[in-house]
C-alpha positions in Angstrom: 16.8 18.0 29.8 15.1 20.5 27.4 14.6 19.3 23.9 16.1 21.5 21.1 12.7 21.9 19.4 9.6 22.1 21.7 6.5 20.0 21.1 4.5 23.3 20.9 6.8 24.6 18.2 6.7 21.4 16.2 2.9 21.2 16.5 2.6 24.8 15.2 4.7 24.0 12.1 2.8 20.8 11.3 -0.5 22.8 11.5 0.9 25.6 9.3 1.9 23.1 6.6 -1.4 21.2 6.9 0.3 17.9 8.1 -1.9 16.0 10.5 0.5 13.1 11.0 4.2 13.6 10.3 4.8 9.9 10.2 2.5 9.8 7.1 4.0 12.9 5.5 5.7 12.6 2.1 9.5 12.9 1.9 9.2 16.5 0.6 6.7 17.5 3.3 9.1 16.1 6.0 11.9 18.3 4.5 9.6 21.3 4.6 8.9 20.7 8.3 12.6 20.5 9.2 13.4 23.6 7.1 10.7 25.6 8.7 11.9 24.7 12.2 15.4 25.6 11.2 14.2 29.1 10.1 12.3 29.6 13.3 15.1 28.7 15.7 18.3 29.1 13.8 19.3 25.6 14.9 20.4 23.0 12.4 18.6 19.7 11.7 20.4 16.5 10.9 18.7 15.6 7.6 18.2 11.9 6.8 14.9 12.2 4.9 15.8 13.2 1.4 17.6 10.7 -0.9 19.5 13.4 -2.8 23.0 12.8 -4.1 25.6 14.2 -1.7 28.4 14.2 -4.2 29.3 16.6 -7.1 27.8 15.8 -10.5 30.1 14.1 -12.9 32.3 16.7 -14.7 32.3 14.5 -17.8 28.5 14.8 -18.0 28.5 18.5 -17.4 31.1 19.2 -20.1 29.3 17.0 -22.6 26.0 18.8 -21.8 27.5 22.2 -22.1 29.1 21.3 -25.5 25.7 20.1 -26.7 24.1 23.4 -25.6 26.7 25.4 -27.4 26.0 23.4 -30.6 22.4 24.7 -30.5 20.7 21.4 -29.4 18.0 23.2 -27.3 16.3 24.3 -30.6 15.9 20.8 -31.8 13.3 18.3 -30.6 14.9 15.0 -29.5 13.7 11.7 -30.9 11.4 9.9 -28.4 13.7 6.9 -29.0 16.7 8.7 -27.8 19.9 9.9 -29.5 22.1 7.3 -31.1 25.2 8.0 -28.9 23.1 7.5 -25.8 21.4 4.3 -27.0 24.8 2.8 -28.1 26.6 3.7 -24.9 23.7 2.5 -22.7 23.8 -0.8 -24.4 27.5 -1.0 -23.8 27.1 0.1 -20.2 24.6 -2.7 -19.5 27.1 -5.2 -21.0 30.0 -3.7 -19.1 28.5 -3.7 -15.6 25.7 -6.4 -15.7 27.2 -8.7 -18.4 23.8 -8.6 -20.2 23.2 -8.0 -23.9 20.5 -5.5 -24.6 20.4 -4.0 -28.2 20.7 -0.2 -28.5 17.1 -0.1 -29.8 15.9 -1.4 -26.4 17.6 1.4 -24.5 15.1 4.2 -24.2 15.6 7.5 -22.3 13.0 8.6 -19.7 12.7 11.7 -17.5 14.3 9.9 -14.5 13.4 6.4 -13.4 10.3 7.9 -11.8 8.9 8.3 -15.3 10.4 4.9 -16.3 8.4 3.0 -13.7 5.3 5.1 -14.3 5.4 4.3 -18.1 6.3 0.6 -17.3 3.2 0.2 -15.1 1.0 1.6 -18.0 2.6 -0.9 -20.4 2.5 -3.9 -18.1 -1.2 -3.4 -17.3 -2.0 -3.1 -21.1 -0.7 -6.5 -22.1 -3.5 -8.7 -20.9 -7.1 -7.8 -19.9 -7.0 -10.2 -16.9 -3.7 -8.8 -15.5 -4.4 -5.5 -13.7 -2.2 -5.8 -10.6 1.4 -4.7 -9.8 3.3 -6.8 -7.2 5.6 -4.8 -5.0 8.4 -6.5 -3.1 8.6 -4.3 0.0 10.1 -2.3 1.5 10.4 0.0 -1.5 10.4 3.5 -2.8 7.2 5.0 -1.5 6.4 6.9 -4.7 6.1 3.8 -6.9 2.9 2.5 -5.2 1.6 6.0 -5.4 2.1 5.9 -9.1 0.1 2.7 -9.3 -2.6 4.3 -7.2 -2.7 7.4 -9.5 -3.1 5.1 -12.5 -5.9 3.2 -10.8 -4.1 -0.2 -10.9 -4.5 -2.8 -8.2 -1.5 -3.5 -5.9 -0.2 -6.5 -4.0 2.8 -6.5 -1.8 4.6 -8.2 1.0 7.6 -7.4 3.2 10.6 -9.6 2.3 12.1 -9.4 5.8 11.0 -12.9 6.7 10.8 -14.2 3.1 14.4 -14.6 1.9 15.9 -17.5 -0.2 13.4 -20.3 -0.9 10.7 -18.5 1.2 10.9 -15.6 -1.3 10.1 -18.0 -4.2 7.2 -19.6 -2.3 5.7 -16.3 -1.4 5.9 -14.8 -4.9 4.5 -18.0 -6.6 1.6 -18.0 -4.1 0.6 -14.6 -5.4 1.4 -15.2 -9.1 -0.8 -18.3 -9.1 -3.8 -16.0 -8.7 -3.2 -15.0 -12.4 -3.7 -11.2 -12.2 -0.1 -10.0 -11.7 1.1 -7.9 -14.7 4.4 -6.7 -13.2 6.8 -7.2 -10.3 8.8 -4.2 -9.0 11.7 -3.9 -6.6 15.0 -2.1 -6.1 18.3 -3.8 -5.8 20.2 -2.7 -3.7 16.9 -2.0 -1.9 15.6 1.4 -0.9 15.3 1.7 2.1 16.7 -1.4 3.7 19.8 -1.7 1.5 19.1 -5.5 1.4 20.6 -7.0 -1.8 18.7 -9.8 -3.5 21.1 -12.7 -4.3 21.6 -14.3 -7.7 19.7 -17.3 -6.4 16.7 -15.2 -5.3 16.8 -13.3 -8.6 16.8 -16.6 -10.4 13.6 -17.6 -8.6 12.0 -14.2 -9.6 13.1 -14.6 -13.2 11.9 -18.1 -13.6 8.5 -17.4 -12.0 8.1 -14.3 -14.2 8.6 -16.5 -17.3 6.3 -19.3 -16.0 3.5 -16.9 -15.1 4.2 -14.4 -17.8 4.7 -11.3 -15.7 7.1 -8.4 -16.4 9.9 -7.7 -13.9 10.6 -4.0 -13.4 14.0 -4.0 -11.8 15.0 -0.6 -10.3 18.8 -0.3 -10.4 19.0 3.2 -9.0 22.0 2.2 -6.8 23.8 0.0 -9.4 27.2 -1.1 -8.2 26.7 0.0 -4.6 26.8 -3.4 -2.9 30.2 -2.5 -1.6 30.9 -5.9 -0.1 32.4 -6.8 -3.5 34.2 -4.7 -6.2 31.7 -4.0 -9.0 33.8 -1.2 -10.4 35.7 -3.0 -13.3 33.9 -2.7 -16.6 33.6 -6.0 -18.6 35.1 -7.9 -15.6 33.4 -10.1 -13.0 31.9 -9.8 -10.5 28.9 -8.0 -12.1 25.8 -6.3 -10.7 23.3 -8.9 -9.7 20.2 -8.8 -12.0 17.1 -10.7 -12.9 18.0 -10.3 -16.6 20.1 -13.4 -16.4 17.1 -15.6 -15.7 14.2 -14.3 -17.8 13.5 -12.3 -21.0 10.5 -10.6 -19.2 12.5 -7.7 -17.8 12.7 -3.9 -18.0 15.7 -2.4 -16.2 15.6 1.1 -14.7 19.0 2.7 -15.0 19.0 6.2 -13.4 21.7 8.8 -13.6 20.7 10.4 -10.4 22.7 8.4 -7.8 25.4 6.6 -9.8 26.6 9.8 -11.6 25.1 12.3 -9.1 23.2 13.7 -12.0 19.8 14.0 -10.3 19.0 17.6 -11.4 18.8 16.8 -15.1 16.2 14.0 -14.6 17.4 11.4 -17.0 17.4 7.6 -17.0 17.4 4.7 -19.3 14.8 1.9 -19.5 16.5 -1.2 -20.9 14.1 -3.7 -22.3 15.2 -7.2 -23.2 15.7 -8.0 -26.9 13.0 -10.6 -26.9 10.4 -8.6 -24.9 11.0 -5.5 -27.1 9.8 -7.3 -30.2 7.1 -9.4 -28.6 3.6 -8.8 -30.0 0.4 -8.6 -28.0 -3.1 -8.7 -29.3 -4.2 -6.5 -26.4 -1.8 -3.8 -27.4 -3.1 -3.9 -31.0 -6.7 -3.6 -29.9 -5.9 -0.7 -27.5 -3.3 1.3 -29.4 -3.3 -0.1 -33.0 0.3 -1.3 -32.6 1.1 -4.8 -31.4 4.9 -4.7 -30.7 5.7 -4.0 -27.1 8.8 -1.8 -27.7 7.0 0.4 -30.3 4.0 0.9 -28.0 6.3 1.8 -25.1 8.2 4.4 -27.2 5.8 5.8 -29.7 2.7 5.7 -27.6 3.4 5.8 -23.9 6.7 7.8 -23.7 5.5 10.1 -26.5 2.3 10.8 -24.6 4.1 11.4 -21.3 6.9 13.7 -22.3 7.5 13.5 -26.1 11.2 12.8 -25.4 13.9 13.6 -22.8 15.9 16.9 -22.6 18.2 16.8 -25.5 21.4 18.1 -23.9 21.0 15.8 -20.9 21.0 12.8 -23.2 24.5 13.9 -24.4 25.6 14.1 -20.8 24.4 10.6 -20.0 25.9 9.2 -23.2 29.3 10.7 -22.3 29.2 9.3 -18.7 28.2 5.8 -19.9 31.1 5.9 -22.4 33.6 7.1 -19.8 32.5 4.4 -17.3 32.8 1.7 -19.9 36.3 2.9 -20.9 37.4 3.0 -17.3 37.8 6.8 -17.2 34.9 7.3 -14.8 35.0 5.1 -11.7 31.5 5.8 -10.4 31.6 2.9 -7.9 34.6 4.3 -6.2 33.0 7.8 -6.1 29.8 6.5 -4.5 31.6 4.3 -2.0 31.7 7.6 0.1 28.2 6.7 1.1 29.4 3.4 2.6 32.0 5.3 4.6 29.4 7.6 6.0 27.0 4.8 6.7 29.5 2.9 8.8 30.1 5.9 11.0 26.4 6.8 11.3 25.5 3.2 12.2 28.1 3.2 15.0 26.7 6.4 16.4 23.1 5.1 16.4 24.0 1.7 17.9 26.2 3.3 20.6 23.2 5.4 21.6 20.9 2.5 22.1 19.4 2.0 18.6 19.6 -1.1 16.4 19.8 -1.9 12.7 16.4 -3.2 11.6 17.2 -4.8 8.2 20.6 -6.0 9.4 21.2 -9.3 7.4 21.3 -10.5 3.8 20.7 -14.2 4.6 24.0 -15.2 6.2 25.8 -11.9 5.6 25.6 -8.5 7.3 23.8 -6.0 5.1 26.2 -3.7 3.1 26.9 -0.1 4.1 25.6 2.3 1.5 23.2 5.0 0.6 20.5 3.9 3.1 20.1 1.9 6.2 17.3 1.4 8.8 17.3 1.9 12.5 14.9 1.1 15.3 14.5 1.7 19.0 13.1 -0.8 21.6 9.8 0.5 22.9 9.0 2.7 19.9 7.1 2.1 16.7 8.7 3.7 13.6 5.9 6.3 13.5 6.5 7.2 17.2 10.2 7.4 16.6 9.8 9.8 13.6 7.7 12.2 15.8 10.0 12.0 18.8 13.2 12.6 16.9 11.8 15.8 15.4 12.0 17.3 18.8 15.8 16.6 18.7 16.4 18.1 15.3 16.6 14.7 13.4 14.3 14.2 10.4 13.8 10.9 8.6 10.9 8.8 7.2 9.1 6.0 8.9 9.5 2.5 7.4 5.7 2.2 7.4 5.7 4.6 4.4 7.8 2.1 2.4 5.5 -0.9 2.8 7.7 -2.4 5.6 6.0 -4.3 8.4 9.1 -3.7 10.6 9.3 -0.9 13.2 11.9 1.7 12.5 13.0 4.6 10.2 15.0 5.0 7.1 18.3 6.8 7.3 19.8 8.3 4.2 23.5 8.9 4.4 23.9 11.1 1.3 23.8 14.7 2.6 25.2 14.3 6.1 28.7 15.8 6.4 31.4 14.7 8.7 31.1 17.9 10.8 27.5 16.9 11.6 28.4 13.6 13.2 29.2 15.2 16.6 25.8 17.0 16.5 24.0 13.8 15.8 25.9 12.1 18.7 25.0 14.8 21.1 21.3 14.9 20.0 21.0 11.1 20.4 22.7 11.3 23.8 20.1 13.9 24.9 17.4 11.6 23.6 18.8 8.9 25.8 18.9 11.2 28.8 15.2 12.0 28.3 14.1 8.5 27.5 15.7 6.3 30.1 
């Protein structure tokens, strides 16, 4: 049967946008391809590529930001350290949902976690002349290795698919023994696989980071979204799993984009452990004239990158943190909508002959949530990306995330219930043409 989008049409759009290989396109390039095809044909794509929030922004944040704007905040430069209400409430939020004590001074606002990781890479690779490499626990957010590449830092990585539990410890230690790893970065829950590292695995990472003196950069963009357990009660167990229980060498990335659906204002917090914040390094003094890590991060790196974070957005995040800690904003309940969608979408894919690639967390099924991964027997992930374009389905290949598995990433966030039948019919047509 005829495909909704012809190969000729897709080829023309790729050529127009200067994309030689769609499986290697950036996320935003993939969005552009789908949008151009929609304009040409009037037919709708099912969009799985862009990890944008699919829920309304928190009203609490909006109201607090509007109030700050009305007070004349836009005329005033914010402190690079962050406003006091945000620092205090960020510290409280970390205690409420991770059960970790981080002093307010160590909670520093950044222009989204994108800036947080970029700044953290600069910091980590400035601490010791012999440590110039970032270790990525893949799969992961594709922009982070790009950041390291832009900065000129060396990269090591491996796919954790076959390295869970004790094997994860062995693989990481094998690399750390080389003596050149400045930082270790991963997301938990993981983008794109939605695998969640266990407390035991995080203890291995933390203890090894201490032993080999590497900094762990833990991206908690999807904090609280392991929906197999209720992480919604502030100051009550169970808490979000974190490496911060097992080492002082940590920097936590806490973005407002997904947990509060506040992506448009580009704001996050980097929470640095109390001990690490005040740790002194001779290499920092030689390079920047300041030896204390926290002061270098704030007054040198963050200052040079953006000279602070949008003033009114800081008031928004402070209010959302406060409301979450007080139990007035149940962000975990709100974001559980993604798990509902994931469950339905997985069923549609599996019923139509696809399979879940990262399907297990050790002895448990992987949680439903913001992302999941699918594959198809007989197809590489790159081939699948190209073929699904002809059926009006856009996503990204797992190969762009550092994964060694064959498949694609599916984002559940912007797909609405009324699009489920469209996806089902498109996949049924795919089956008809690919028997």
